[in-house]
Phi, psi and omega in degrees: 000131176261088187229162175293337181212158184227159173216172173255160170062212183299327182298314175308308179302315180293319177302309180299317180294317177298317180300311179297321178288312183303313187295321184278323188249347191084163182304310192287341183266010186233141179246170176299319180299316175307309187294318183300309184300317180295320178279357178074028179229168177285162173299320174310316186294325176293321184287343181289326181260339185220154178288333185164192187295319177295321178296315175297311181300316178293326174295316175297320179297305175312312176298319179294314183292321178298318184292307183307307179304319180294325176293324179289327179291329178294312175302316177306324184283346184292145183279073181235163177289163175300315179299318183295327175295315177300324182282333176288328173306311185303312183295316177298313190296314179297314176302316177305311181306315182290325179275332184226067183301309187301309177307312180288320181295319178295314183302315185291324177285335189251009181297325180289334174290312194248356187305317187290340174277353175286138167281146186309328178303335182247003176288119188296333179297332178289326172298312179302316186297315179300314178305313180297310183301315172307317183290325181289316179298329183273355182072016169284334185235138175313136171293128176197165178301125189299315178305318183292321180292324178289324180290322179287319178297313174305312181298310176299322179284315190267332183307310181300326176292314176301329177268349184305314185294338180270330185231026181301333178281350168263354182251155178291172177299163182304322185287323176297312176306317178297318180296321179295310184295319177299320177295324179289321177299315183294320177298318185294321185264343181300136181280346186278000000 
């Protein structure tokens, strides 16, 4: 199983099935029965591991975002300019999408359901905010309201991935798309 996190046995089957279904149909389009059936277990087996669909989805969402934020914290500590760090985040995000499409698609589609349940320590936007603030302080990034920079940056980075499953025949491959988005981010934040 190619996932960002792993378990053994039935829990693994439930997580894999839920991820695939959530990524394909969205949270609202999936029932406990669908997950159990796809995993090849009874609904009772699902309830042995999770309180229900929401608990399972929240568990998966938290694990994905925690893993992503841990990767961003490693990047934040690197001796790079703020703009280079923001471009590296795009690179990490697109590479993760290519390696773990179900997980990243699920996270993108589910953020509005589960965002408030995350602790601030693992919200990736707080890490991005620190990088942008460092860039503004260092004179690398144009002075602007940080929340506005984060909204624009997140949109430029994430919207192509959110739309990719629907428009992939009209978009370049992920690696080309990644390069294009990195160029846009570099131009967006550059003071030159």
